[in-house]
N, C-alpha and C positions, 0 to 999 in steps of 0.2 A: 378817405379814411384817415383818422388821426389815431395814433398810438401814443399814449403817455406812459408813465412809469408803472411798475409792478406787474408781476406775473408774466406769462407767455401766452401767445396766441398762435394756434395752428391755422394756417391759411392753405387750403387744399392739402397737398402732401408735404408742404414745407413748414417747419417749426421755426418761429421767429422769437427770439428772446427779447423781451422789452428792455432788459437791462443792457443789452448789447446793441440796441438800435438807437439812433437819434430820433427825436420826435419828427414825424413826417406827415405830410398832407398830400393826398391824391384826389383828383377829380372823382366825383361820384361815378362817372361813367367807367372809371378804371377800377372801381372797388370790387373785391371778391364777391362771389354770389353765395358762398357758404362759409361757415365759421365752425371749427371743430374743437372740442374740449375732451381730453381723456378722462374717463371715469372707470371705476371697477367694472370689469366685464366688457369694455369696449370704448366707444366714443359717443358723445352727444354732438350732433351736427345741426346747426341752425341755418335755415334758408329764409332770409327776408323775402316776402312776396310783394306786399304793397301796404304802405301806411301803418296799419296795426296787424296785418295778417302775416303769419309765418308758418313754416313747416319745421318740425323738430324730429330728427331721427334719433332714436334711443336704442340701446341694446335689446329692449323688449318690444319695440314697435315704433310706429310713426304717429306723431301728434300734429293735427292741424289746429292752429289757434286763430279764432275769429276769422274763419274763411268767408270772404265776401268777393264780389266782383265777377262771379261766374266761374264755372269749372275750367274754362280755357286757361285761366291764370295758373292752374296747377298742373297743366300738361307738361310731362317730362319730369315731374317730381314724384317721389315714391308715394304709393297709395297709403291712405291713413288707416290706422287701427283705432284711433280715438280722436274726437273733436272736442276742444275746449272753447266755451263761449263766455266772455266776461260780462256782457250786458247787452241791452236791447237796441242801442243806437245802430243806424243803418251801416255805419262803417265798421261794425263789429258783428252784427247779426243780420244775415240775409237769407231768408227762407229758400228762394229759388236756387241759390248756390248750394245750400245744404241738400236740397232735393236732387241736385245733379251729381253730388258726390256719392261714393259708396256708402251703403247703409251700415255704418259702424256705430259703436257706442259714443254717446254724447254726455259731457258734463257741462252744466250751465248753472247760472244763478237762478233762484226760484222764479223771478219775473219772466225770464226767457223760457224757462221750462214750461210755464203756464201758457206761453204763446205757441208752443209746438203743436202740430197736428198729432192725432192719437197714435199714428204709427211711429212717429219719432219719439213721442213720450215713452213708448214701450221700451225703447232702447236708450233712454236718457236718464240721468241721475241729476237731481237738483241738489246743489251744494250752497248753503248759506255761509255768510262770514263766520269763520272759525271752524267750519266742518273739515274733516279729513276723510280721505278715501284711498284705497289701494286700486291701482289699475296698471296692467301691463308690467307688474313687478316693481312699480315705483309708487311713491307716496305723493298724493296731491293734497295740498292744503289751500283752502279758499281764504284769502285775506281781504280785509276791507279795502274798497276803492271808492273814494268820495271826495267832494269838494268841501273846502273849509273857508274859502273867502266869501264874504257876505253876498257879493253880486254874482257869484257863480253857483250858489247852492242849488239852484233849480236844475242844473245839468246832471249832476250825479249825487242824489241825496244819500245821506249816511244810511247804511244798512241794506241797500238794494243791490249794489254791483260788486263783482269780485275782481280781485287780482288772484294770481295763483303762484304758489311756491311748489316746485317739483323737486323731489329728492330722488336723484338718479345715480346709481352706483356710488353712493356715499357723498355726493355733492349736491348743493342746493341752488336751484335756478329760479329767479323771480321774474314773473311777467306781470307788470303792474296794472295793466288795463288803463282805464281813464280815471285819474285821481290827482289830487294834489299831494303835497308832502305831509301826509298824516302822521300822527304819533305812532301808529302801528307800523308804517313804513320805516320810520326813523329807528324803531326798536328792533328791526330785523337783525339777525345774527347769522354769520357763517354763509353769506351769499357768494357763490362763485361768479355768477353772471346775472346782471339785472337789466331789464328792458324798461326804460322810464319814458312816459309821455311828456311832451312839453309844447303845448300850443294854447293860445288864448282864443276865446274865453273859456274853453272847455276843461283844460287841465292846468298844468303848472307853467310858470315862467321858467326860463333857463336858469335863473338865479335860484328859484325854489328847488329845482331839480338838483342843481349843484350842491346846495346846502343839505339836501337829503342824502346825497352821496357822501358828503363829509360826515354825516351822522352815522350811517350804517355800513359804510366802507365795503362795498362789494369789490371783489377782486377785479372784475371787468364790468363795464357798464356800456350799454348801447342806448343812445337816444333813438326813440322811435315815435310814431304818431306825432311828428314834429313839424307838420306842414306850416310854412311861413315863419318858423323860428330860426334863430341864429345858433345853430348847433356848434359852430366853431367857437362862439363865445362860451357856450356850455363847457366845451373841452378846456378852454383857457381857465375858466373858473375852477373846474375840478383840479387842473394841474396846479393852480395857485393855492389850493387847500391842502390840508394834511390827510386827505382821504387815501392817497397812494394808489388810486384806482386807475386801471387801464381803460381809456375811453376809445370806443370804436365807432366811427361814423360810417355806417353801411348805406347802401343805396336802397332806401325804402320807397323810392318814387321812380321806378324805371320808366313809367309812362309820363313823367313830368308831374308837377304839382298844380297844374291848372285845373 
C-alpha cells in the first residue's frame, strides 16, 4: 500500500492521518483487506475481491461490483442488496457467478442487460451513459467508459459501457470500469474516492491514469484492474503532480496475477 498526501484513510478501526504520516510502502500481502470512509449516516467500506471485482458496504445495503470468479470468492463477505455491472467482458460479467449469488436487484449497461436470462432481466435495470437512478437510498450515475486511443477502440467502443458514480451520505465515489482518460472522466467534480483501471491494451497507461487524477483531483484514488502495470510508478506520478490525491495500492490479486 502507498499513502501519499491529502485526506485521511481509515484502515480497520484505526484512523490514519495522511498529513501525519510519511509516505510508506507495504508488500501487497500485508495490505488491509477493507477500506472505510465516513459518510452521513455511517460508513462506506470497500472490500477489494479480485482484479475489478469489489464489495461495497453502505449505510443502506451492500453492493457487489462486477462479481466474477464464482461465489466462493465472496464467502465471508456481507450478502449483496444490489449488483452493478459495468460491461460484458468476462472479467466483469460472469453469468454463472451471478446465478450463484442471491437474487437481488441488478444495474447494468444496456448491452449486458440484453444478455441476461429472463428471470434476471425481471430484477435488472438497464442504465445507459448519462442515466441516473436511486437505489438503496443512494444516487447511481452511469458515466461513459470507453477507449480513445486509435489501436484500442475495438475493446470498449464509445457509448456501450458504464462507469458509475455513487453518491452515498453526501460523498461521491467513482468506479471507472474499463476506460481511458476520457473528457468525461477529467471533468468529474467532488469525487471522494476513485477506482481507476490501468493495463494495456485494454484501458489506460499509468501515465494516462495519473494525468486524469491531476485533472479531476479525487481525494483518494485506488489503482485497480492493473494486472501487469507498474502501480508504484502511478503513485510516483500522482505524488509529483498537483493533484494532492491520496494513492492507495490495495491487494487486488490475492491469488496472484498469473
